[in-house]
C-alpha positions in Angstrom: 86.3 117.5 77.5 84.2 115.7 74.9 83.4 112.0 74.7 86.1 111.2 72.2 88.8 112.8 74.6 87.4 110.8 77.5 87.6 107.6 75.5 91.2 108.3 74.6 92.0 108.8 78.2 90.4 105.5 79.2 92.3 103.7 76.4 95.5 105.3 77.6 94.8 104.2 81.2 94.1 100.6 80.1 97.2 100.6 77.9 99.3 101.9 80.9 97.9 99.2 83.2 98.7 96.5 80.7 102.2 97.7 80.4 102.7 98.0 84.2 100.5 95.2 85.3 103.4 92.8 85.9 104.4 93.3 89.5 108.0 92.7 90.7 106.9 89.8 92.9 108.9 86.6 92.9 107.2 83.5 94.1 110.3 82.1 95.7 110.7 85.1 98.0 108.0 83.7 100.3 110.7 81.4 101.7 112.2 84.4 103.4 109.1 84.7 105.6 108.5 82.4 108.6 105.3 80.5 109.1 103.4 81.1 112.4 104.4 77.6 113.7 108.1 78.2 112.9 108.7 81.2 115.2 108.9 81.4 118.9 107.9 84.9 119.9 108.8 86.1 123.4 108.8 89.5 125.0 112.3 88.9 126.3 113.7 89.4 122.8 111.9 92.8 122.3 114.2 95.8 121.9 112.8 98.9 123.6 112.7 102.2 121.8 111.0 105.5 122.3 108.0 106.0 122.6 107.3 102.5 124.0 105.5 102.4 127.3 107.2 100.4 130.1 105.6 99.2 133.3 108.0 98.5 136.1 106.8 96.3 139.0 108.2 95.0 142.3 106.2 94.0 145.4 109.2 94.9 147.6 109.7 98.5 146.4 107.0 101.1 147.5 107.8 103.3 144.5 106.9 100.5 142.2 103.7 99.3 143.9 101.7 102.5 143.9 99.1 103.2 141.2 100.5 104.3 137.8 98.8 106.2 135.0 97.8 103.0 133.1 97.8 100.3 135.7 96.6 99.5 139.2 100.1 98.3 140.2 103.6 99.3 139.2 105.0 102.5 137.7 104.2 103.2 134.1 106.4 105.5 132.0 106.8 106.4 128.3 110.4 106.2 127.0 111.6 109.7 126.2 113.0 110.6 122.8 116.5 110.4 124.4 115.8 106.8 125.3 115.7 107.4 129.0 113.2 106.8 131.8 113.4 108.2 135.4 112.8 106.5 138.8 112.8 108.5 142.0 115.0 106.1 143.8 117.7 105.5 141.2 117.5 108.4 138.8 117.6 108.2 135.0 118.1 104.9 133.2 118.9 104.4 129.5 116.5 101.8 128.3 116.4 102.3 124.5 118.2 99.4 122.7 117.8 97.0 125.6 115.4 94.2 126.3 112.8 94.3 129.1 114.9 91.7 131.0 118.1 93.7 130.7 116.3 96.8 132.0 114.8 94.8 134.9 118.4 93.6 135.8 119.7 97.2 135.7 116.9 98.5 138.0 117.3 95.5 140.3 121.0 96.2 140.7 120.5 99.8 141.5 117.7 99.2 143.9 119.7 96.5 145.7 121.6 99.3 147.4 118.4 100.4 149.0 116.4 97.2 149.4 117.2 93.6 150.3 115.9 91.3 147.5 115.4 87.6 147.5 114.6 85.5 144.4 115.9 85.6 140.9 113.7 88.4 139.4 112.7 90.9 142.1 111.8 93.5 139.4 109.6 92.9 136.4 109.5 95.1 133.3 106.6 94.9 130.8 106.3 96.8 127.6 103.5 98.1 125.4 104.8 98.6 121.9 104.5 102.1 120.5 107.6 102.2 118.3 107.4 99.3 115.9 105.1 99.1 112.9 104.2 97.3 109.7 102.4 99.0 106.9 99.4 98.3 104.8 98.5 100.6 101.9 96.3 100.7 98.8 92.7 99.7 98.5 91.8 99.0 102.1 89.4 100.8 104.5 92.1 101.1 107.3 95.4 101.9 105.6 98.6 103.2 107.2 101.1 102.2 109.9 99.9 99.4 112.2 101.3 98.5 115.6 103.6 95.4 115.3 103.2 92.8 118.0 105.3 90.0 116.6 102.3 87.7 115.8 100.8 89.4 112.8 100.3 87.3 109.7 99.3 88.2 106.2 95.8 86.8 106.9 95.3 88.8 110.1 96.9 92.0 108.7 94.8 92.1 105.5 91.6 91.1 107.4 92.1 93.8 109.9 92.6 96.4 107.2 89.4 95.4 105.3 89.9 95.4 101.5 87.4 97.7 99.8 85.4 97.1 96.6 88.3 98.2 94.4 90.8 95.8 95.9 92.6 93.3 93.7 92.6 90.6 96.3 94.2 88.1 94.0 97.4 90.2 93.5 98.3 91.7 96.9 102.0 92.4 97.2 103.9 91.5 100.4 107.2 93.4 100.6 110.1 93.1 103.0 112.3 96.1 102.4 116.1 96.2 102.9 118.4 99.0 103.8 121.5 97.1 102.5 122.7 98.3 99.1 123.8 94.8 98.1 120.5 93.1 98.9 117.2 93.3 97.1 113.8 93.5 98.8 111.8 90.3 99.2 108.4 90.4 97.5 105.8 87.8 96.9 102.2 87.9 95.6 99.3 86.9 97.9 96.0 85.6 96.6 93.9 86.7 99.6 90.6 85.7 97.8 91.9 82.1 97.5 93.1 82.2 101.0 89.7 83.1 102.4 87.4 81.2 100.0 89.5 78.0 99.7 91.5 78.0 103.0 94.8 78.1 101.2 97.2 79.0 104.0 100.4 78.4 102.0 101.2 82.1 102.1 99.9 82.9 105.6 103.3 83.9 107.0 104.5 86.0 109.9 105.2 89.6 109.2 108.3 91.4 110.6 108.7 95.0 111.7 108.8 97.3 108.7 107.1 94.9 106.3 104.7 96.5 103.7 101.5 95.1 102.3 100.2 96.8 99.2 96.6 96.1 98.1 96.4 97.3 94.4 93.2 98.3 92.6 91.7 96.0 90.0 92.0 97.2 86.4 88.5 98.6 86.5 89.1 100.1 89.9 92.3 101.7 88.6 90.4 103.1 85.6 87.7 104.5 88.0 90.4 106.1 90.2 92.1 107.7 87.2 88.9 109.0 85.8 88.0 110.5 89.2 91.4 112.2 89.2 91.0 113.5 85.7 87.3 114.4 85.7 86.8 115.4 89.3 88.4 118.9 88.9 86.4 119.4 85.7 83.1 118.6 87.3 84.0 120.8 90.3 84.9 123.7 87.9 81.6 123.2 86.0 79.6 123.2 89.2 81.4 126.3 90.4 80.7 128.0 87.1 77.0 127.1 87.2 76.8 128.4 90.8 78.4 131.7 89.8 76.1 131.9 86.8 73.0 131.5 89.0 74.3 134.1 91.4 
């Protein structure tokens, strides 16, 4: 490929970027996201799913006081794909779709036939999330699915992912998808650079399970990525040809 062809490719890339540079973000959509001080996050509202890890504890039940695989007290189990866990004393229990408190009440009721309990909550169920995620993609050093704890904000999520040198930090897209056919996704633009350099927390909002953060490349970064995609195979072919020629 000669210099003129490369120049044409670069101009085409720039033209394409100009045409597609308008993202589908809507400033008013940020109102669909809660601010950190507006939400009360509690583990009692968490819905268990496979493969979450649950730890079941009770000081009155020998089975639940021995050492587990992940803790010095209690019994730790991974929820199976069928949504069940098993306890020696009470058999299998369907836990998927229930809260930790609901599961604790089910276990307490079954164990009450074997043990005499006093107090309101004789069994405690704690959970380690392994089933719920948010996603950060694009120009970051740590892309992909991230464990959702319920307290992630746009600031903490982008900071944890670490934008790279090609990141367009002024035009990050925060997307809340929807499965409903009659509803549109909520999308707003986040100026992470302004947030960090000027302390603008107006768009530091809480994420929900399934939210997507897309960190796009700058125009120059996009040109560089496209040229790498176009020229990379050519350089590899030329290098292979030279190697074969030497041999």
